[in-house]
C-alpha positions, 0 to 999 in steps of 0.5 A: 719294184725294180732293183737298181745296182749301185756302182761306187767309184769314190776310190777311182773317179772320186780320188781324181778330185784336185788335191786328193791322194789317199794312201793304201790304208785309207783306201782299204778303210773306205772300201770296208765301209762301202762294203758295210754300206752294201754297195753292189760294185766298188771301182777300186782304181785304175790298175795300169796307172801305177804300181800303187794303184795296182797294189791297192786294187789287188788288196781290196779285191782280196779283202772285200767279199761282200760286193764285186770289185772292179778296175778301170781299163782303157781299150788297150790289151796291157791295161786289161792284163794289169786289171786281171792280175789285180782283180783275179782273186776277187769274189766276182772280178769284173772289168770296166773297159772304156773308149771314147765315142763322140766326134770331138774325142774321135777327131782330137784325142783318138784320131780314129774313124768310127769304124776304127773305134768299133774295131778297137772296142770289139777286139778289146771286149773279146780279149777281156771276156776271155778272162773276166766273167763280167765286162762293163763297157763305157762309151766315154762322152756318150752324151755328145755321140751321134745316137745312131753310131752309139747304138751301132757300137753298143750292139757290137760290144754286146755281141763281143761279150759285154754284160753292162753298158754304161752311158757316161755324161762325161762332162756334165753336159746333158739335161735330164730329158735328153739323158732319158731319151738316150736310154730310150733310144738304145732300148728301141734301136739295139737288138741285143739290149735286153741281154745287158744292164744299162748303167748311168754315170753322171757328172755335176758340172751343171748341177744336174747329176742326180736329176740325170741319174733319176731320169736314167732310172725312169728310162730303164737304167738298172745301175747308177754310178757315183761317189760318196759326197759327190766328190770327183773330177771338176764339180764332181759326180752324182752323190750316191747318198742323195740318189739312194735316199731320193729313190727310197723316199720317192719309190712310189714314183720311180718304182725302184729301190737300191740294196744300200744299208741307208743307216750307214750313209752318215758314217760313210759320208763322214769317213770319206770327208775326213780321209779326203779332206773335202768338207761336206757343205752344211747345206748339202742334201742328206748329209749336211750339218743343216740337213735336219735343222729347222731355224724358221719359227713356222717350220719349228712349230710344224715339226713339233706338232708333226715331223712330216710337215717339214721333214721328209727324211728322218735323221735315223734313216741315214744313221744319225743318232743322238745317243752316243756312248761316252767313254772316259779315262776310267773306261776299260779295254773291253768297253773301248774295243766294243765301242769301236766295233759298234761304230764300224772301225776295224782294228786288228788285234795286234793294234788294239793295245797301242790304240787303247794307250793313245785313247787313255792318254787323251782321255786323261786330258779330256773329260769325255770321249765321244764317238767322233773323238774315237773315230778321229784318233783311230783314223789318225793313228791307224791310217796316217802311219803308212808314209812317215818320211818326216815325223814331228818331234816338238814345236815351240811357238812364241806369239804376242800382240807386240812381238814378231811370231817365232816358231822352232820345230824339231823333226826326224827326217827321211833318214831318221836324221834330226832336223831343227829350224826356226823362223818368223812370220806375220802370224803364228801359223805362218811362222810355223809353216815357214819353219817347216818349209825350211826343214823340207828344203823344198818350196811349198805354197799353202793353197787352203787351210781349214780347222774344225773342232771334233765334238764340242767343248773347250777341250775339243780336239782340233782337226786341221786340213791343208792343201799344199803345192809341194814341189809342183804337186798339189796335195792335201793333209790332215792333222789331229791334236788338242792344240791347234798349232800341233794339229797344223804342223801334223797336217802340213807334214801329212801332206808333204809325206803323201807327195814323198810316198807317191814319188817313192812309189813311182821310183819303185815302178820305174826300177821294177 
């Protein structure tokens, strides 16, 4: 049974999804959960891209010790230096170094000949190998690269010190049969190929990322890259939870397995969905709400008689439980803290009293507090406070079927100044968002608005996700409250604050 390493790039390729911008604390929380999931490698970001990326990669490398932390770098010496400074304190620092190899990239992007591309690749791999114990080298757009040239450059970078060779289907172009043939070709035509691990990195533009990843395993790949929930550029990356469960269920065929703790899959998927604001489709494999639902009478009858008639994956395999402990207003601090530990939420000792007070305040208004409620309020309190440029003080919305909806908002601004505005709209949300826009003195376009309940019941918490174009920057935000309008206001402010945080980080980088 071969062991397939899992390379998670949720924090790098995943964060490149349109409208997704995670803050420092959110990235750390995801990294900790990936460590619990037991991925082998976490690609924490692109250290040379910005001061913010550098800082988050460095902190993740310092805190995460259960798996290797890596960062992306172009084949540029300054990129490599930045990555080393960010990653040097990690348990096993490694570098993910890439250069484009396909004709279309060589001609139009790099403007280099084949010989020049090889020279650059070899030079930078040698330079990086003097610092990093492990170099992963990627041939960007490998699947549209001439096979003989691909084999030639792979042999040269292995000689230069690369330990992992990654073959990305950068634009999601290739078919499973063709992708497997690339790995077979390299194994047959690269003399030093036995010295390295072969890695697959697939995008889902044609809906074949999982099929291609599995084809690579069949053809000898020993590492697969992807993201949680398949988020990423354009149509996204291979969904790691789908790949891992497919390999587990069909290990009889693939004769391979991962080291993932599959019981952490559901929790990891939910966390990434909440923090990125990217909803998991109900019919998504493995983690969708309907993944284990049986509507058809024939299916229901079969499952009641014998689960395996229509259920090849058990909910328990991926960590779905039906026995959630329910807390309430009479629950004590010890039960609260214990439950947080059980559901995998890391809370520093100095924050526990504040969070417990928030819990008690909400428990007074809600009959029961489920695990979903706990996760929602902890993430809201713990992770949304990094960037508090605008803070909500109060809202008042007047609405009636025979009157014009009017909203009044009081905020505290970037300099802690009090801001009050009022405005109208064709509906209560429009009135509220028109008022908030007036408070910002900056044009904002609402691109998407979604609301979902956390748990069930009339007293369920409302979670609102928004996507905005604020000052020409696409951003997303989330808000949580028992009242839909309050949650909507918080989501709007969360999205705006993210843009202001990024702008502040860029100013620091320029002045620094």
